[in-house]
DSSP file (Angstrom, degrees, kcal/mol; ACC not computed):
  #  RESIDUE AA STRUCTURE BP1 BP2  ACC     N-H-->O    O-->H-N    N-H-->O    O-->H-N    TCO  KAPPA ALPHA  PHI   PSI    X-CA   Y-CA   Z-CA
    1    1 A X              0   0    0      0, 0.0     2,-0.4     0, 0.0     0, 0.0   0.000 360.0 360.0 360.0 124.7    4.4   43.6   42.7
    2    2 A X        -     0   0    0      2,-0.0     2,-0.6     0, 0.0    11,-0.3  -0.853 360.0-153.8-103.9 133.6    7.4   44.9   44.5
    3    3 A X        -     0   0    0     -2,-0.4     2,-0.4     9,-0.1     9,-0.1  -0.921  10.7-154.5-105.9 129.7   10.9   43.7   43.7
    4    4 A X  E     -A   11   0A   0      7,-0.6     7,-2.1    -2,-0.6     2,-0.5  -0.851   2.9-149.1-102.1 134.1   13.3   43.8   46.5
    5    5 A X  E     -A   10   0A   0     -2,-0.4     2,-0.5     5,-0.2     5,-0.2  -0.883   8.5-166.6-107.2 134.4   17.0   44.1   45.7
    6    6 A X  E >  S-A    9   0A   0      3,-2.9     3,-1.3    -2,-0.5    -2,-0.0  -0.936  73.8 -27.1-120.0 103.4   19.5   42.5   48.2
    7    7 A X  T 3  S-     0   0    0     -2,-0.5    -1,-0.1     1,-0.3     3,-0.1   0.845 126.1 -48.6  60.4  36.6   23.1   43.6   47.7
    8    8 A X  T 3  S+     0   0    0      1,-0.2     2,-0.4     0, 0.0    -1,-0.3   0.430 120.7  96.6  93.2  -5.4   22.6   44.3   44.2
    9    9 A X  E <  S-A    6   0A   0     -3,-1.3    -3,-2.9     0, 0.0    -1,-0.2  -0.937  76.7-109.5-127.2 142.0   20.8   41.1   43.2
   10   10 A X  E     -A    5   0A   0     -2,-0.4     2,-0.3    -5,-0.2    -5,-0.2  -0.395  35.0-169.9 -75.7 152.9   17.1   40.6   42.9
   11   11 A X  E >   +A    4   0A   0     -7,-2.1     3,-0.9     3,-0.1    -7,-0.6  -0.863  47.9  18.7-132.7 168.4   15.4   38.5   45.4
   12   12 A X  T 3> S+     0   0    0     -2,-0.3     4,-0.8     1,-0.2     3,-0.5  -0.627 127.4   7.7  81.2-122.8   11.8   37.0   45.7
   13   13 A X  H 3> S+     0   0    0     -2,-0.5     4,-3.0   -11,-0.3    -1,-0.2   0.674 115.3  77.5 -73.5 -18.4    9.9   36.8   42.5
   14   14 A X  H <> S+     0   0    0     -3,-0.9     4,-2.5     1,-0.2    -1,-0.2   0.924  95.1  45.8 -58.3 -48.6   12.8   37.9   40.4
   15   15 A X  H  > S+     0   0    0     -3,-0.5     4,-2.4     2,-0.2    -1,-0.2   0.888 114.7  47.6 -62.5 -43.3   14.5   34.5   40.4
   16   16 A X  H  X S+     0   0    0     -4,-0.8     4,-2.5     2,-0.2     5,-0.3   0.961 114.1  46.4 -65.4 -49.3   11.2   32.6   39.7
   17   17 A X  H  X S+     0   0    0     -4,-3.0     4,-2.2     1,-0.2     5,-0.2   0.920 111.6  51.1 -59.5 -43.2   10.2   34.9   36.9
   18   18 A X  H  X S+     0   0    0     -4,-2.5     4,-2.4    -5,-0.2    -1,-0.2   0.925 111.2  49.9 -61.7 -45.3   13.8   34.7   35.3
   19   19 A X  H  X S+     0   0    0     -4,-2.4     4,-2.1     1,-0.2    -1,-0.2   0.889 112.2  45.6 -62.5 -42.8   13.6   30.8   35.5
   20   20 A X  H  X S+     0   0    0     -4,-2.5     4,-2.0     2,-0.2    -1,-0.2   0.827 113.5  50.4 -69.7 -30.4   10.2   30.6   33.8
   21   21 A X  H  X S+     0   0    0     -4,-2.2     4,-2.3    -5,-0.3    -2,-0.2   0.891 110.9  47.8 -78.7 -34.4   11.2   33.1   31.2
   22   22 A X  H  X S+     0   0    0     -4,-2.4     4,-1.9    -5,-0.2    -2,-0.2   0.892 112.1  51.5 -72.0 -35.9   14.4   31.2   30.4
   23   23 A X  H  X S+     0   0    0     -4,-2.1     4,-2.2     2,-0.2    -2,-0.2   0.905 108.7  50.4 -58.2 -46.3   12.4   27.9   30.3
   24   24 A X  H  X S+     0   0    0     -4,-2.0     4,-2.1     1,-0.2    -2,-0.2   0.920 109.8  50.4 -63.9 -41.4    9.9   29.4   27.8
   25   25 A X  H  X S+     0   0    0     -4,-2.3     4,-2.0     1,-0.2    -1,-0.2   0.904 111.3  48.5 -65.9 -37.5   12.7   30.6   25.6
   26   26 A X  H  X S+     0   0    0     -4,-1.9     4,-1.9     1,-0.2    -1,-0.2   0.870 111.8  48.7 -62.2 -43.1   14.3   27.2   25.6
   27   27 A X  H  X S+     0   0    0     -4,-2.2     4,-2.0     2,-0.2    -1,-0.2   0.841 111.5  49.6 -72.7 -35.1   11.1   25.5   24.8
   28   28 A X  H  X S+     0   0    0     -4,-2.1     4,-2.4     2,-0.2    -2,-0.2   0.873 110.1  50.8 -66.3 -41.1   10.4   28.0   21.9
   29   29 A X  H  X S+     0   0    0     -4,-2.0     4,-2.5    -5,-0.2    -2,-0.2   0.941 111.0  49.2 -64.8 -46.7   13.8   27.5   20.5
   30   30 A X  H  X S+     0   0    0     -4,-1.9     4,-2.1     1,-0.2    -2,-0.2   0.912 111.9  48.7 -58.8 -45.5   13.3   23.6   20.6
   31   31 A X  H  X S+     0   0    0     -4,-2.0     4,-2.4     2,-0.2    -1,-0.2   0.908 110.6  50.7 -61.2 -47.7    9.9   24.0   18.9
   32   32 A X  H  X S+     0   0    0     -4,-2.4     4,-2.3     1,-0.2    -2,-0.2   0.894 109.5  50.1 -59.6 -43.0   11.3   26.2   16.2
   33   33 A X  H  X S+     0   0    0     -4,-2.5     4,-2.1     2,-0.2    -2,-0.2   0.895 111.6  48.4 -64.9 -41.8   14.1   23.7   15.5
   34   34 A X  H  X S+     0   0    0     -4,-2.1     4,-1.8     2,-0.2    -2,-0.2   0.849 112.6  48.6 -68.8 -33.8   11.7   20.8   15.2
   35   35 A X  H  X S+     0   0    0     -4,-2.4     4,-1.8     2,-0.2    -2,-0.2   0.925 112.8  47.2 -70.2 -41.8    9.4   22.8   12.9
   36   36 A X  H  X S+     0   0    0     -4,-2.3     4,-2.2     1,-0.2     5,-0.3   0.916 110.9  52.5 -63.5 -42.5   12.3   23.8   10.7
   37   37 A X  H  X S+     0   0    0     -4,-2.1     4,-2.1     1,-0.2    -1,-0.2   0.897 110.8  47.3 -63.1 -40.6   13.6   20.3   10.5
   38   38 A X  H  X S+     0   0    0     -4,-1.8     4,-1.3     1,-0.2    -1,-0.2   0.806 109.0  54.2 -79.2 -24.1   10.3   18.9    9.4
   39   39 A X  H  X S+     0   0    0     -4,-1.8     4,-0.9     2,-0.2    -2,-0.2   0.924 114.3  39.4 -69.0 -44.7    9.8   21.5    6.8
   40   40 A X  H  X S+     0   0    0     -4,-2.2     4,-1.2     1,-0.2    -2,-0.2   0.816 112.5  56.1 -80.4 -25.9   13.1   20.8    5.1
   41   41 A X  H  < S+     0   0    0     -4,-2.1    -1,-0.2    -5,-0.3    -2,-0.2   0.836 105.2  53.0 -66.2 -30.9   12.7   17.0    5.6
   42   42 A X  H  < S+     0   0    0     -4,-1.3    -1,-0.2     1,-0.2    -2,-0.2   0.769 111.2  46.6 -71.7 -29.2    9.4   17.1    3.7
   43   43 A X  H  < S+     0   0    0     -4,-0.9     2,-0.2    -5,-0.1    -1,-0.2   0.713  89.2 100.4 -87.0 -20.9   11.0   19.0    0.7
   44   44 A X  S  < S-     0   0    0     -4,-1.2     3,-0.1    -5,-0.1    -4,-0.0  -0.516  78.3-121.2 -73.1 131.7   14.0   16.7    0.5
   45   45 A X        -     0   0    0     -2,-0.2     2,-0.1     1,-0.1    -1,-0.1  -0.323  32.7 -99.6 -70.9 152.4   13.6   14.1   -2.3
   46   46 A X        -     0   0    0      1,-0.1    -1,-0.1    -2,-0.0     0, 0.0  -0.443  47.5 -93.1 -77.7 147.5   13.8   10.5   -1.3
   47   47 A X        -     0   0    0     -2,-0.1     2,-0.5     1,-0.1    -1,-0.1  -0.284  37.3-122.8 -63.9 145.4   17.1    8.8   -1.9
   48   48 A X        -     0   0    0     -3,-0.1     2,-0.5     2,-0.0    -1,-0.1  -0.786  22.6-155.4 -92.8 124.2   17.4    7.1   -5.1
   49   49 A X        -     0   0    0     -2,-0.5     2,-0.1     2,-0.1     0, 0.0  -0.872  58.6  -6.1-101.6 123.9   18.3    3.4   -4.8
   50   50 A X  S    S-     0   0    0     -2,-0.5     2,-0.2     2,-0.0    -2,-0.0  -0.246 112.2 -27.3  86.2-179.1   20.0    1.7   -7.6
   51   51 A X        -     0   0    0      1,-0.1    -2,-0.1     2,-0.1     4,-0.1  -0.457  49.9-143.6 -66.7 137.8   20.8    3.3  -11.0
   52   52 A X  S    S+     0   0    0     -2,-0.2     2,-0.5     1,-0.1    -1,-0.1   0.808  89.2  44.4 -74.7 -28.5   18.4    6.0  -12.1
   53   53 A X  S    S-     0   0    0      3,-0.0    -1,-0.1    -3,-0.0     3,-0.1  -0.945  94.6-114.7-114.3 130.9   18.6    4.9  -15.7
   54   54 A X        -     0   0    0     -2,-0.5     3,-0.1     1,-0.1    -2,-0.1  -0.348  39.3 -95.7 -61.6 149.5   18.4    1.4  -16.7
   55   55 A X        -     0   0    0      1,-0.1    -1,-0.1    -4,-0.1     2,-0.0  -0.259  49.2 -93.3 -63.8 151.3   21.4   -0.2  -18.2
   56   56 A X        -     0   0    0      1,-0.1    -1,-0.1    -3,-0.1     3,-0.1  -0.337  43.6-103.2 -63.9 146.2   21.5   -0.3  -22.0
   57   57 A X        -     0   0    0      1,-0.1     2,-0.1    -3,-0.1    -1,-0.1  -0.264  42.7-100.7 -62.0 150.8   20.2   -3.5  -23.7
   58   58 A X        -     0   0    0      1,-0.1    -1,-0.1     0, 0.0     0, 0.0  -0.485  48.6 -93.7 -72.4 151.1   22.9   -5.9  -25.0
   59   59 A X  S    S+     0   0    0     -2,-0.1     2,-0.2    -3,-0.1    -1,-0.1  -0.269  81.4  64.0 -61.4 153.2   23.5   -5.6  -28.8
   60   60 A X  S    S-     0   0    0     -3,-0.1     3,-0.1     2,-0.0     2,-0.1  -0.550  92.0 -35.3 120.6 177.6   21.7   -7.9  -31.2
   61   61 A X        -     0   0    0     -2,-0.2     2,-0.1     1,-0.1     3,-0.1  -0.353  69.9-102.2 -72.3 148.2   18.2   -8.6  -32.3
   62   62 A X        -     0   0    0      1,-0.1     2,-0.3    -2,-0.1    -1,-0.1  -0.410  41.6 -99.2 -69.6 143.5   15.5   -8.3  -29.7
   63   63 A X        -     0   0    0     -2,-0.1     2,-0.4     1,-0.1    -1,-0.1  -0.456  38.0-131.3 -65.5 124.1   14.2  -11.5  -28.2
   64   64 A X        -     0   0    0     -2,-0.3     2,-0.6    -3,-0.1    -1,-0.1  -0.648   9.9-140.7 -85.7 128.9   11.0  -12.4  -29.9
   65   65 A X        -     0   0    0     -2,-0.4     2,-0.4     1,-0.1    -1,-0.0  -0.743  27.0-119.7 -86.7 122.6    8.2  -13.3  -27.6
   66   66 A X        -     0   0    0     -2,-0.6     2,-0.3     1,-0.1    -1,-0.1  -0.475  25.8-146.4 -70.4 120.2    6.3  -16.2  -29.2
   67   67 A X        -     0   0    0     -2,-0.4     3,-0.1     1,-0.1     2,-0.1  -0.631  26.7-101.7 -85.5 141.9    2.7  -15.1  -29.8
   68   68 A X        -     0   0    0     -2,-0.3    -1,-0.1     1,-0.1     5,-0.0  -0.344  44.4-106.0 -57.6 137.9    0.1  -17.8  -29.5
   69   69 A X     >  -     0   0    0      1,-0.1     4,-1.8    -2,-0.1     3,-0.2  -0.317  19.1-122.6 -67.5 154.1   -1.1  -19.1  -32.9
   70   70 A X  H  > S+     0   0    0      1,-0.2     4,-2.5     2,-0.2     5,-0.2   0.877 113.6  54.0 -61.6 -40.0   -4.4  -18.1  -34.1
   71   71 A X  H  > S+     0   0    0      1,-0.2     4,-1.9     2,-0.2    -1,-0.2   0.864 106.2  52.9 -63.4 -35.6   -5.4  -21.8  -34.5
   72   72 A X  H  > S+     0   0    0      2,-0.2     4,-2.3     1,-0.2    -1,-0.2   0.894 109.9  47.9 -65.2 -43.8   -4.5  -22.3  -30.8
   73   73 A X  H  X S+     0   0    0     -4,-1.8     4,-2.5     2,-0.2    -2,-0.2   0.914 110.7  51.7 -60.2 -44.3   -6.7  -19.4  -29.7
   74   74 A X  H  X S+     0   0    0     -4,-2.5     4,-1.7     1,-0.2    -2,-0.2   0.886 109.4  49.8 -62.8 -39.3   -9.5  -20.7  -31.8
   75   75 A X  H  X S+     0   0    0     -4,-1.9     4,-2.6     2,-0.2    -1,-0.2   0.871 108.3  52.9 -66.8 -40.5   -9.1  -24.1  -30.2
   76   76 A X  H  X S+     0   0    0     -4,-2.3     4,-2.4     1,-0.2     5,-0.2   0.954 108.9  49.8 -61.7 -47.6   -9.1  -22.6  -26.7
   77   77 A X  H  X>S+     0   0    0     -4,-2.5     5,-2.0     1,-0.2     6,-0.9   0.867 111.1  49.6 -62.2 -30.7  -12.3  -20.8  -27.4
   78   78 A X  H  <5S+     0   0    0     -4,-1.7     3,-0.2     2,-0.2    -1,-0.2   0.898 110.1  49.9 -70.5 -36.1  -13.9  -23.9  -28.7
   79   79 A X  H  <5S+     0   0    0     -4,-2.6    -2,-0.2     1,-0.2    -1,-0.2   0.874 109.2  51.7 -69.5 -35.4  -12.8  -25.8  -25.7
   80   80 A X  H  <5S-     0   0    0     -4,-2.4    -1,-0.2    -5,-0.2    -2,-0.2   0.711 116.4-115.6 -67.8 -20.1  -14.3  -23.1  -23.3
   81   81 A X  T  <5S+     0   0    0     -4,-0.8    -3,-0.2    -3,-0.2    -2,-0.1   0.653  77.5 128.9  88.3  15.4  -17.6  -23.3  -25.2
   82   82 A X  S   <S+     0   0    0     -5,-2.0     2,-0.3    -6,-0.2    -4,-0.2   0.830  76.1  24.3 -70.8 -34.9  -17.5  -19.8  -26.6
   83   83 A X  S    S-     0   0    0     -6,-0.9    -2,-0.1    -9,-0.1    -1,-0.1  -0.912  82.5-124.3-126.8 158.4  -18.1  -20.9  -30.1
   84   84 A X     >  -     0   0    0     -2,-0.3     4,-2.2     1,-0.1     5,-0.2  -0.300  37.4 -88.6 -90.4 178.7  -19.9  -24.1  -31.5
   85   85 A X  H  > S+     0   0    0      2,-0.2     4,-2.4     1,-0.2     5,-0.2   0.934 124.4  48.2 -53.9 -48.1  -18.7  -26.8  -34.0
   86   86 A X  H  > S+     0   0    0      1,-0.2     4,-2.4     2,-0.2    -1,-0.2   0.940 113.2  46.5 -61.3 -46.2  -19.8  -25.0  -37.1
   87   87 A X  H  > S+     0   0    0      2,-0.2     4,-2.3     1,-0.2    -1,-0.2   0.863 112.0  50.4 -59.0 -36.8  -18.3  -21.8  -36.1
   88   88 A X  H  X S+     0   0    0     -4,-2.2     4,-2.8     2,-0.2     5,-0.2   0.987 113.2  46.1 -71.0 -56.1  -15.0  -23.4  -35.1
   89   89 A X  H  X S+     0   0    0     -4,-2.4     4,-2.0     1,-0.2    -2,-0.2   0.848 113.1  50.1 -54.4 -40.7  -14.7  -25.3  -38.5
   90   90 A X  H  X S+     0   0    0     -4,-2.4     4,-2.0    -5,-0.2    -1,-0.2   0.955 114.1  42.8 -63.2 -51.9  -15.7  -22.2  -40.5
   91   91 A X  H  X S+     0   0    0     -4,-2.3     4,-2.7     1,-0.2    -2,-0.2   0.858 112.2  54.3 -70.3 -33.3  -13.1  -20.0  -38.8
   92   92 A X  H  X S+     0   0    0     -4,-2.8     4,-2.2    -5,-0.2    -1,-0.2   0.923 108.0  51.1 -63.9 -39.2  -10.4  -22.8  -39.0
   93   93 A X  H  X S+     0   0    0     -4,-2.0     4,-2.3    -5,-0.2    -2,-0.2   0.938 110.0  49.2 -60.6 -46.3  -11.0  -23.0  -42.7
   94   94 A X  H  X S+     0   0    0     -4,-2.0     4,-1.9     1,-0.2    -2,-0.2   0.943 111.2  49.5 -58.8 -48.0  -10.6  -19.2  -43.0
   95   95 A X  H  X S+     0   0    0     -4,-2.7     4,-1.2     1,-0.2    -1,-0.2   0.902 112.4  47.4 -54.3 -47.3   -7.4  -19.3  -41.0
   96   96 A X  H  X S+     0   0    0     -4,-2.2     4,-1.2     1,-0.2    -1,-0.2   0.829 109.2  52.9 -67.4 -36.3   -6.0  -22.1  -43.2
   97   97 A X  H  X S+     0   0    0     -4,-2.3     4,-1.2     1,-0.2     3,-0.2   0.904 109.9  49.5 -69.4 -39.6   -6.9  -20.4  -46.4
   98   98 A X  H  < S+     0   0    0     -4,-1.9    -2,-0.2     1,-0.2    -1,-0.2   0.714 106.3  55.9 -73.0 -19.0   -5.0  -17.1  -45.3
   99   99 A X  H  < S+     0   0    0     -4,-1.2    -1,-0.2    -5,-0.2    -2,-0.2   0.798 105.7  51.3 -80.3 -32.0   -2.0  -19.0  -44.4
  100  100 A X  H  <        0   0    0     -4,-1.2    -2,-0.2     1,-0.2    -1,-0.2   0.715 360.0 360.0 -76.7 -20.0   -1.7  -20.6  -47.9
  101  101 A X     <        0   0    0     -4,-1.2    -1,-0.2    -5,-0.1    -2,-0.1   0.472 360.0 360.0 -79.8 360.0   -1.9  -17.2  -49.5
């Protein structure tokens, strides 16, 4: 390949090669910038929305959640057919004896 110089400037293939080289360098720089951005974006923690720590509970006794009574649970099991009449009456008597004690 012969490069000809005309008045101190390259002519012919020189301009085309310089343009392709410059384009290649610009593309490589852009790809490197995108790669670096994605690497740092993947390591960055997600933004925290709202307070990181829940606010403290107001003073006073905690609100008691009413638990279903044992007799009510027993009645529900009886209504669903999980236990028969005899079992229901026996367990109900046991619950009532424990309540009296």
